[in-house]
Phi, psi and omega in degrees: 000328181301321182296323180291314183297318182287350176274357180273129179223152173287128185251351174220119188222351182243164182228081183284170181240017187274313186203163178280161172304150191270023176282118181256340174211143174226095186267120177273118183270329179202144177219113191208161178298141178258156173056036177054033177080011178302139181257146184238082176056224183289342181285325180089212184273169178239156170238153179248130179243123176252128187215172173225124181259131173255125180234151183229129186247138174270112183299337181277350175290129183303330181287342179255342186298339180288345181286117184301130174066011179300322181293345180267354184282154176301144183238156174277181184297337179269009175083012182254159179253122186256151175207167178235150180226137173290143180223135172233134181233134168245122183220152175303136180301323173258102186297341178289346178266000178280167182265006177079006183247130174266119177259107180266115171261128175285118181302140178261107186052040176085359185252157176266128179246338182304320179301327176288316189280327180263328190242004181056031178280146182265145172278151004275357182301326180300333180274347188255321181061037180265304185273161180302320182288347179294343178272358179059229180279352175070026183301307182296326183288320178294336177279346178085021178291145164264120185255134185227139173235133180236125176294126184236347182272124177264007181247015173229155181281151172276123180202167180306130180082003181218112181271139184211175175242141174250112184242161182291146178275137178268086184298140176071004175274131178233159178180169181290142178227146178225130180226148180242140184226133168243120186278334181059029173203179182246016179297136176212130357288157180240151182249142178233144179262127180279154178287319182239154177296139176275144183268331189210122179299332182291338180274354185285129178223152179219144174226170182218151173209147184288327180217163187301321184281352182284160175288145177291142181230156173230069185289162175297143183097345177271116182227151177219139175219151180273114178283315174208176186303340182244003185232128178245133175254125184244123171271123192265138182280163175288157173093004180235135183276186185294339182267009180298148183257119179257130179249124182248127174240144183196169173267121184255162177223165174055055177280179170237153179284087186298337179297347176297340178298325176296317180293326178301312179296312180305310190281326177294314180297317179298317178300314182293329180282328193240333186295131183245030175252170181292351177289339182275114181290349178264009179293131177235099186074241182264350187225154176298152182275358176238142181238350180217159183219142173230153182244151181221141175194150175231153178060236180306319182290326175295321177294324176302312183294323177300312180289327177305314178289315183300322183274358175086017182282356174280000173286120183298131183269006182265148172225140178293132180297147181287140178271143178255005181285000000 
């Protein structure tokens, strides 16, 4: 339990006066009862909101300038770079029964893990929130948390059960890429899918090591060839088991600015906490039903939160509008 608790961090803590959160559209795709109408003590039932957030970033804003290659991305007429992020929200059906806290879980490769770790919910139901048993023991729900997931990965597809971000492609941009693969089998030759298209088969290189801390090797019998721009075939050498780590380096093209995923989380959470228009699905009367936010992640998602803090994305991007009265 200690590892889970120490993974909780405050993700919005400042109130600047420079600009509004960069959410330009918040489209609700579905709004329906969660967990087949199961009730959770004094909190009552929950609803599930499936949405897509469109956000636009100004590359010259210091809070966005840290995003690699953002300034190279295609821009709209107002000079901003737009992207969309999948959003799923679980909230008390009666917002007055909530505890006022937004719990943001960073999806792990597009999946929700918090229902398993906090509520003992089983997959795939933990990712769906359809059946009564999908809530597991209902710990978070009985506490009245509003739970939010924001797709932040621009290198995976958006599809049912997998939250992602769709960001602009940087056409004609090339650069070095490095990827690591563990096949977990002994098939040879084995194929690996690259994240970005490779530009030149001659630039493709591969090494292997038995464990992460070992030195990289290029033993005889280790070969790699490009089947197509996104597929590498590796002939595996003797002496390495199924868990060997293969490192592929190549010159890639047409990437996307993946750092926009940090801004997606920042701006969606800020929007849900502060926006007082009917576009905010957490609006309760005149004000949002959440006033504070905490973030949670393990493994890949925990590393996301570490960098999220280090790069300063926990600075709230919302500013209260100026009054003319």
